[in-house]
C-alpha positions as CSV (number, residue, x, y, z in Angstrom):
1,M,80.3,-16.4,-31.6
2,L,83.4,-18.3,-30.7
3,K,85.1,-17.5,-27.3
4,T,88.7,-16.8,-27.9
5,T,90.1,-15.3,-24.7
6,R,90.0,-16.2,-21.0
7,C,90.8,-13.9,-18.1
8,T,93.4,-15.5,-15.9
9,H,91.9,-13.9,-12.8
10,C,88.2,-14.8,-13.0
11,S,88.3,-17.4,-15.8
12,A,85.6,-15.6,-17.7
13,E,85.7,-16.2,-21.5
14,F,85.1,-13.7,-24.2
15,T,84.8,-13.3,-28.0
16,D,87.0,-11.0,-29.9
17,Q,84.0,-8.6,-30.3
18,E,83.4,-8.5,-26.6
19,L,87.0,-7.4,-26.1
20,E,87.1,-4.6,-28.7
21,N,88.2,-1.3,-27.2
22,V,88.5,-2.6,-23.7
23,T,91.5,-2.2,-21.4
24,S,90.5,-4.6,-18.7
25,C,88.5,-7.7,-18.1
26,P,84.8,-6.9,-18.7
27,K,83.8,-9.2,-15.8
28,C,86.4,-8.5,-13.0
29,G,88.2,-5.4,-14.2
30,T,91.7,-6.8,-14.0
31,T,94.3,-5.4,-16.3
32,G,96.3,-8.6,-16.3
33,I,97.2,-10.3,-19.6
34,P,94.5,-12.8,-20.6
35,C,95.2,-16.2,-22.2
36,L,94.2,-17.4,-25.6
37,I,91.8,-20.3,-25.4
38,A,93.4,-21.7,-28.6
39,D,96.5,-22.4,-26.5
40,D,94.5,-24.7,-24.1
41,V,96.2,-28.2,-24.0
42,L,95.3,-31.6,-22.7
43,L,97.9,-32.7,-20.2
44,K,98.3,-36.1,-18.8
45,I,99.2,-35.8,-15.2
46,N,98.4,-37.7,-12.1
47,W,96.1,-35.8,-9.7
48,H,98.6,-36.3,-6.8
49,E,101.3,-34.7,-9.0
50,L,99.0,-31.8,-9.7
51,R,98.2,-31.5,-6.0
52,I,102.0,-31.2,-5.3
53,L,102.3,-28.4,-7.8
54,G,99.1,-26.7,-6.5
55,I,100.2,-26.9,-2.9
56,W,103.7,-25.5,-3.7
57,A,102.3,-22.7,-5.8
58,D,99.6,-21.7,-3.3
59,N,102.0,-21.9,-0.3
60,Y,104.7,-19.9,-2.2
61,A,102.3,-17.2,-3.2
62,K,101.3,-16.8,0.5
63,A,104.8,-17.1,2.0
64,A,106.5,-14.9,-0.5
65,H,103.9,-12.1,-0.1
66,I,103.8,-11.8,-3.9
67,E,101.5,-9.2,-5.5
68,D,97.9,-9.9,-4.7
69,S,96.9,-10.2,-8.3
70,S,99.5,-12.9,-9.0
71,A,98.2,-14.9,-6.0
72,K,94.6,-14.5,-7.4
73,V,95.8,-15.9,-10.8
74,I,97.2,-19.0,-9.0
75,S,94.0,-19.5,-7.1
76,A,91.9,-19.1,-10.2
77,I,93.9,-21.6,-12.2
78,L,93.7,-24.2,-9.3
79,E,89.9,-23.6,-8.9
80,R,89.4,-24.1,-12.7
81,C,91.2,-27.4,-12.5
82,E,89.2,-28.5,-9.4
83,R,85.9,-27.6,-11.1
84,Q,86.7,-30.1,-13.8
85,F,87.1,-32.9,-11.2
86,P,84.8,-32.0,-8.2
87,D,85.1,-35.5,-6.7
88,K,88.9,-35.2,-6.3
89,T,90.9,-34.0,-3.3
90,P,91.3,-30.2,-3.5
91,L,94.6,-28.9,-5.0
92,T,95.6,-26.8,-2.0
93,L,96.1,-27.6,1.7
94,G,93.6,-24.9,2.6
95,G,91.0,-26.4,0.3
96,E,91.7,-29.8,1.8
97,I,91.1,-28.5,5.3
98,R,87.9,-26.7,4.2
99,K,86.7,-30.0,2.7
100,I,87.5,-31.9,5.9
101,Q,85.7,-29.3,8.0
102,E,82.6,-29.5,5.7
103,E,82.5,-33.3,5.9
104,H,83.3,-33.5,9.6
105,P,82.0,-30.4,11.4
106,E,83.0,-31.9,14.7
107,I,86.6,-31.2,13.8
108,S,87.9,-27.7,14.4
109,L,91.2,-26.0,13.8
110,M,93.1,-24.5,16.8
111,R,95.8,-21.8,16.5
112,G,99.1,-23.0,15.2
113,G,97.4,-25.3,12.7
114,K,96.7,-28.1,15.2
115,I,93.6,-30.1,14.6
116,E,91.4,-30.7,17.5
117,V,89.0,-33.7,17.4
118,P,86.6,-33.8,20.4
119,S,86.8,-37.1,22.2
120,K,83.8,-39.2,22.0
121,R,81.8,-39.7,25.2
122,V,81.1,-43.1,26.4
123,N,77.8,-43.2,28.4
């Protein structure tokens, strides 16, 4: 059966039959409006440009204290984009910091967003 609809919150995809008589996403339970997979488009954009959009959207969602479900939609969309290109730099500043910490466990964040890099000892 052909998947026709995608949940904007959890990115799960469903057939029309799976959505018969349901009032929320069968996977995550959200009542948000899903999107039609038929409306998916291929978009030519530079990854750096997409990062700019992602960083602004993520930061705005946090700074504006928008409804939690809307912030989750932004996060889900960005995560779906990142999964398509796992070797690229994350599309949010938080994702980029997490990646740096995974690759360089010797780096830790201090309060106020300052990065502390331990000095290397010379014996």
